[in-house]
Every structure is written in C-alpha cells, then in structure tokens.
ROPASE-954405 format. One record per residue (C-alpha): residue number from 0; residue in three letters; y, z, x. Coordinates in pm, 1 decimal. Layout:
BEGIN
<site><resi>NUM</resi><resn>ala</resn><yy>Y</yy><zz>Z</zz><xx>X</xx></site>
...
! end
This chain:
BEGIN
<site><resi>0</resi><resn>met</resn><yy>734.1</yy><zz>-1547.0</zz><xx>-461.3</xx></site>
<site><resi>1</resi><resn>ser</resn><yy>508.6</yy><zz>-1288.5</zz><xx>-295.3</xx></site>
<site><resi>2</resi><resn>gln</resn><yy>483.8</yy><zz>-1294.9</zz><xx>85.7</xx></site>
<site><resi>3</resi><resn>ser</resn><yy>417.2</yy><zz>-1062.0</zz><xx>368.7</xx></site>
<site><resi>4</resi><resn>ile</resn><yy>637.8</yy><zz>-1017.1</zz><xx>674.4</xx></site>
<site><resi>5</resi><resn>ser</resn><yy>450.9</yy><zz>-770.0</zz><xx>895.5</xx></site>
<site><resi>6</resi><resn>leu</resn><yy>664.5</yy><zz>-634.3</zz><xx>1189.7</xx></site>
<site><resi>7</resi><resn>leu</resn><yy>396.8</yy><zz>-396.0</zz><xx>1306.4</xx></site>
<site><resi>8</resi><resn>cys</resn><yy>16.6</yy><zz>-414.7</zz><xx>1233.5</xx></site>
<site><resi>9</resi><resn>leu</resn><yy>-220.2</yy><zz>-149.4</zz><xx>1350.9</xx></site>
<site><resi>10</resi><resn>ser</resn><yy>-597.6</yy><zz>-142.3</zz><xx>1351.8</xx></site>
<site><resi>11</resi><resn>val</resn><yy>-755.7</yy><zz>159.5</zz><xx>1193.4</xx></site>
<site><resi>12</resi><resn>ala</resn><yy>-1129.5</yy><zz>245.8</zz><xx>1181.9</xx></site>
<site><resi>13</resi><resn>ala</resn><yy>-1233.3</yy><zz>288.3</zz><xx>813.4</xx></site>
<site><resi>14</resi><resn>thr</resn><yy>-1375.0</yy><zz>630.7</zz><xx>732.9</xx></site>
<site><resi>15</resi><resn>ala</resn><yy>-1425.7</yy><zz>527.1</zz><xx>365.1</xx></site>
<site><resi>16</resi><resn>ala</resn><yy>-1449.9</yy><zz>196.0</zz><xx>188.9</xx></site>
<site><resi>17</resi><resn>ile</resn><yy>-1099.8</yy><zz>28.4</zz><xx>184.1</xx></site>
<site><resi>18</resi><resn>thr</resn><yy>-982.6</yy><zz>-221.0</zz><xx>-55.0</xx></site>
<site><resi>19</resi><resn>ala</resn><yy>-730.6</yy><zz>-494.0</zz><xx>55.7</xx></site>
<site><resi>20</resi><resn>glu</resn><yy>-373.1</yy><zz>-457.8</zz><xx>-51.1</xx></site>
<site><resi>21</resi><resn>thr</resn><yy>-385.9</yy><zz>-94.3</zz><xx>-111.7</xx></site>
<site><resi>22</resi><resn>phe</resn><yy>-232.7</yy><zz>197.7</zz><xx>75.9</xx></site>
<site><resi>23</resi><resn>val</resn><yy>-434.8</yy><zz>370.7</zz><xx>339.9</xx></site>
<site><resi>24</resi><resn>thr</resn><yy>-402.5</yy><zz>672.9</zz><xx>568.3</xx></site>
<site><resi>25</resi><resn>ala</resn><yy>-397.8</yy><zz>697.6</zz><xx>952.3</xx></site>
<site><resi>26</resi><resn>ala</resn><yy>-741.9</yy><zz>851.3</zz><xx>919.2</xx></site>
<site><resi>27</resi><resn>gly</resn><yy>-880.5</yy><zz>526.4</zz><xx>775.0</xx></site>
<site><resi>28</resi><resn>ala</resn><yy>-923.7</yy><zz>633.2</zz><xx>415.4</xx></site>
<site><resi>29</resi><resn>pro</resn><yy>-762.5</yy><zz>521.8</zz><xx>96.1</xx></site>
<site><resi>30</resi><resn>ala</resn><yy>-438.2</yy><zz>712.8</zz><xx>45.2</xx></site>
<site><resi>31</resi><resn>thr</resn><yy>-438.0</yy><zz>976.7</zz><xx>-224.6</xx></site>
<site><resi>32</resi><resn>ala</resn><yy>-219.4</yy><zz>982.7</zz><xx>-535.5</xx></site>
<site><resi>33</resi><resn>gly</resn><yy>127.8</yy><zz>1112.0</zz><xx>-426.8</xx></site>
<site><resi>34</resi><resn>gly</resn><yy>28.1</yy><zz>1140.0</zz><xx>-68.6</xx></site>
<site><resi>35</resi><resn>asn</resn><yy>143.5</yy><zz>986.0</zz><xx>252.2</xx></site>
<site><resi>36</resi><resn>ala</resn><yy>28.3</yy><zz>657.1</zz><xx>372.9</xx></site>
<site><resi>37</resi><resn>leu</resn><yy>17.3</yy><zz>476.3</zz><xx>709.2</xx></site>
<site><resi>38</resi><resn>gly</resn><yy>62.1</yy><zz>138.7</zz><xx>550.7</xx></site>
<site><resi>39</resi><resn>val</resn><yy>-118.0</yy><zz>-125.3</zz><xx>346.3</xx></site>
<site><resi>40</resi><resn>ala</resn><yy>-465.1</yy><zz>-268.6</zz><xx>436.9</xx></site>
<site><resi>41</resi><resn>arg</resn><yy>-473.7</yy><zz>-634.5</zz><xx>493.6</xx></site>
<site><resi>42</resi><resn>ser</resn><yy>-839.4</yy><zz>-673.1</zz><xx>402.4</xx></site>
<site><resi>43</resi><resn>ser</resn><yy>-1131.8</yy><zz>-485.5</zz><xx>249.9</xx></site>
<site><resi>44</resi><resn>gln</resn><yy>-1359.6</yy><zz>-301.1</zz><xx>494.1</xx></site>
<site><resi>45</resi><resn>ala</resn><yy>-1673.7</yy><zz>-94.3</zz><xx>488.7</xx></site>
<site><resi>46</resi><resn>ile</resn><yy>-1705.0</yy><zz>236.9</zz><xx>668.1</xx></site>
<site><resi>47</resi><resn>gly</resn><yy>-1692.0</yy><zz>207.1</zz><xx>1039.3</xx></site>
<site><resi>48</resi><resn>glu</resn><yy>-1522.9</yy><zz>-141.6</zz><xx>1046.7</xx></site>
<site><resi>49</resi><resn>gln</resn><yy>-1169.5</yy><zz>-194.5</zz><xx>1189.9</xx></site>
<site><resi>50</resi><resn>thr</resn><yy>-905.7</yy><zz>-292.1</zz><xx>941.6</xx></site>
<site><resi>51</resi><resn>pro</resn><yy>-565.2</yy><zz>-430.6</zz><xx>1006.1</xx></site>
<site><resi>52</resi><resn>val</resn><yy>-288.0</yy><zz>-214.0</zz><xx>840.1</xx></site>
<site><resi>53</resi><resn>asp</resn><yy>66.1</yy><zz>-329.3</zz><xx>795.8</xx></site>
<site><resi>54</resi><resn>val</resn><yy>286.7</yy><zz>-39.1</zz><xx>874.2</xx></site>
<site><resi>55</resi><resn>leu</resn><yy>632.9</yy><zz>-182.2</zz><xx>911.4</xx></site>
<site><resi>56</resi><resn>gly</resn><yy>801.9</yy><zz>-481.4</zz><xx>737.5</xx></site>
<site><resi>57</resi><resn>thr</resn><yy>682.2</yy><zz>-609.8</zz><xx>394.4</xx></site>
<site><resi>58</resi><resn>ala</resn><yy>337.8</yy><zz>-630.7</zz><xx>252.0</xx></site>
<site><resi>59</resi><resn>ile</resn><yy>155.4</yy><zz>-735.7</zz><xx>-62.4</xx></site>
<site><resi>60</resi><resn>val</resn><yy>22.7</yy><zz>-441.1</zz><xx>-248.3</xx></site>
<site><resi>61</resi><resn>ile</resn><yy>-170.5</yy><zz>-402.9</zz><xx>-582.7</xx></site>
<site><resi>62</resi><resn>ala</resn><yy>38.8</yy><zz>-223.5</zz><xx>-850.5</xx></site>
<site><resi>63</resi><resn>gly</resn><yy>-122.8</yy><zz>47.6</zz><xx>-1052.2</xx></site>
<site><resi>64</resi><resn>ala</resn><yy>114.8</yy><zz>3.8</zz><xx>-1351.6</xx></site>
<site><resi>65</resi><resn>ala</resn><yy>424.1</yy><zz>-179.4</zz><xx>-1447.8</xx></site>
<site><resi>66</resi><resn>val</resn><yy>697.3</yy><zz>-144.7</zz><xx>-1174.7</xx></site>
<site><resi>67</resi><resn>ala</resn><yy>1059.4</yy><zz>-247.7</zz><xx>-1179.9</xx></site>
<site><resi>68</resi><resn>lys</resn><yy>1215.1</yy><zz>-449.5</zz><xx>-895.1</xx></site>
<site><resi>69</resi><resn>asp</resn><yy>1380.8</yy><zz>-223.2</zz><xx>-648.8</xx></site>
<site><resi>70</resi><resn>ala</resn><yy>1180.7</yy><zz>81.1</zz><xx>-767.7</xx></site>
<site><resi>71</resi><resn>ala</resn><yy>1097.1</yy><zz>353.6</zz><xx>-514.4</xx></site>
<site><resi>72</resi><resn>leu</resn><yy>713.1</yy><zz>363.8</zz><xx>-497.6</xx></site>
<site><resi>73</resi><resn>glu</resn><yy>441.4</yy><zz>618.6</zz><xx>-431.5</xx></site>
<site><resi>74</resi><resn>val</resn><yy>68.8</yy><zz>594.4</zz><xx>-403.4</xx></site>
<site><resi>75</resi><resn>gly</resn><yy>-127.5</yy><zz>598.9</zz><xx>-729.9</xx></site>
<site><resi>76</resi><resn>thr</resn><yy>-486.1</yy><zz>613.2</zz><xx>-812.8</xx></site>
<site><resi>77</resi><resn>gly</resn><yy>-702.7</yy><zz>389.1</zz><xx>-588.3</xx></site>
<site><resi>78</resi><resn>gly</resn><yy>-424.9</yy><zz>351.1</zz><xx>-332.5</xx></site>
<site><resi>79</resi><resn>lys</resn><yy>-225.9</yy><zz>130.8</zz><xx>-567.2</xx></site>
<site><resi>80</resi><resn>ala</resn><yy>158.6</yy><zz>135.1</zz><xx>-587.4</xx></site>
<site><resi>81</resi><resn>ile</resn><yy>333.6</yy><zz>304.2</zz><xx>-877.8</xx></site>
<site><resi>82</resi><resn>thr</resn><yy>689.7</yy><zz>409.2</zz><xx>-957.8</xx></site>
<site><resi>83</resi><resn>ala</resn><yy>775.5</yy><zz>729.8</zz><xx>-760.4</xx></site>
<site><resi>84</resi><resn>ser</resn><yy>801.1</yy><zz>1055.8</zz><xx>-949.2</xx></site>
<site><resi>85</resi><resn>ala</resn><yy>689.8</yy><zz>1355.5</zz><xx>-749.3</xx></site>
<site><resi>86</resi><resn>gly</resn><yy>495.5</yy><zz>1203.2</zz><xx>-462.0</xx></site>
<site><resi>87</resi><resn>ala</resn><yy>598.1</yy><zz>1076.2</zz><xx>-121.4</xx></site>
<site><resi>88</resi><resn>val</resn><yy>796.4</yy><zz>753.9</zz><xx>-128.6</xx></site>
<site><resi>89</resi><resn>val</resn><yy>597.6</yy><zz>493.4</zz><xx>67.4</xx></site>
<site><resi>90</resi><resn>ala</resn><yy>765.7</yy><zz>168.3</zz><xx>-23.3</xx></site>
<site><resi>91</resi><resn>arg</resn><yy>1033.1</yy><zz>-7.5</zz><xx>-233.9</xx></site>
<site><resi>92</resi><resn>ala</resn><yy>937.2</yy><zz>-279.3</zz><xx>-476.5</xx></site>
<site><resi>93</resi><resn>leu</resn><yy>1091.4</yy><zz>-621.2</zz><xx>-385.3</xx></site>
<site><resi>94</resi><resn>glu</resn><yy>960.5</yy><zz>-774.1</zz><xx>-711.3</xx></site>
<site><resi>95</resi><resn>ala</resn><yy>856.0</yy><zz>-643.8</zz><xx>-1046.6</xx></site>
<site><resi>96</resi><resn>ala</resn><yy>494.9</yy><zz>-582.9</zz><xx>-1164.9</xx></site>
<site><resi>97</resi><resn>gly</resn><yy>411.0</yy><zz>-631.5</zz><xx>-1532.9</xx></site>
<site><resi>98</resi><resn>ala</resn><yy>91.3</yy><zz>-432.2</zz><xx>-1536.3</xx></site>
<site><resi>99</resi><resn>asp</resn><yy>-190.9</yy><zz>-268.5</zz><xx>-1343.3</xx></site>
<site><resi>100</resi><resn>gly</resn><yy>-349.4</yy><zz>-515.3</zz><xx>-1100.2</xx></site>
<site><resi>101</resi><resn>asp</resn><yy>-39.9</yy><zz>-731.3</zz><xx>-1039.7</xx></site>
<site><resi>102</resi><resn>arg</resn><yy>22.7</yy><zz>-808.3</zz><xx>-669.0</xx></site>
<site><resi>103</resi><resn>ile</resn><yy>376.2</yy><zz>-749.9</zz><xx>-557.6</xx></site>
<site><resi>104</resi><resn>glu</resn><yy>573.1</yy><zz>-758.3</zz><xx>-226.7</xx></site>
<site><resi>105</resi><resn>val</resn><yy>700.4</yy><zz>-424.1</zz><xx>-109.5</xx></site>
<site><resi>106</resi><resn>leu</resn><yy>927.7</yy><zz>-303.1</zz><xx>174.0</xx></site>
<site><resi>107</resi><resn>leu</resn><yy>728.2</yy><zz>-32.6</zz><xx>353.9</xx></site>
<site><resi>108</resi><resn>ile</resn><yy>891.1</yy><zz>303.8</zz><xx>429.6</xx></site>
<site><resi>109</resi><resn>ala</resn><yy>776.7</yy><zz>535.8</zz><xx>696.8</xx></site>
<site><resi>110</resi><resn>asn</resn><yy>673.5</yy><zz>879.0</zz><xx>544.6</xx></site>
! end
C-alpha cells in the first residue's frame, strides 16, 4: 500500500514546469537524470508557482522502469525514479514497481 509520510516539506518556486510525484531540484526545476534532487514534488506546477516538495521522510514517486523493493534509486528521465547505477542515490524503494509509470513509495535520502 503506497503512502506518504513527510517529515519535512519545503516550498520551492518553479523555474520550469513541474510534474507531481517526480524529483525536483532546489532551483525549482525537474531533476536531471543521474543528478541530485531536493525531494519529490507533491503537485504539478507551472513556472513561477510555489510547489510543495517532500524532502525528508517517505514520498510517492513515479517509476521510470521496473524497480525491485529495497533498491537504491536515482533520478531517471523526466524526474522519475529508476534503479541506481552511476547517478546520485536519492531514495530507496519501499515497494516494487512493475513498469514505467507505476507509483511507488520511497524513503528519501539526502544527497
């Protein structure tokens, strides 16, 4: 069962269009593949709008591919979560994803 337990949520001004349940940067843009992330956007926002970002605790994120439970995760294309390979580890999967587009709960990791 997916849930979100945010221990810290910060507001960030969007500098680009943001999609809900994807990784974002402190600059208010979608996180780049393999890059660092501030956290996960709670809602979709247009440029200039404030968006709540979960930065500590658990969050629901969109998977970019199949992911095993307990896998270390990095940012993939479009700010989605994928199994970590060479990028910065930003979260750990608390449940498995069967395919691109699945929503899973993750434990956020400061990076």
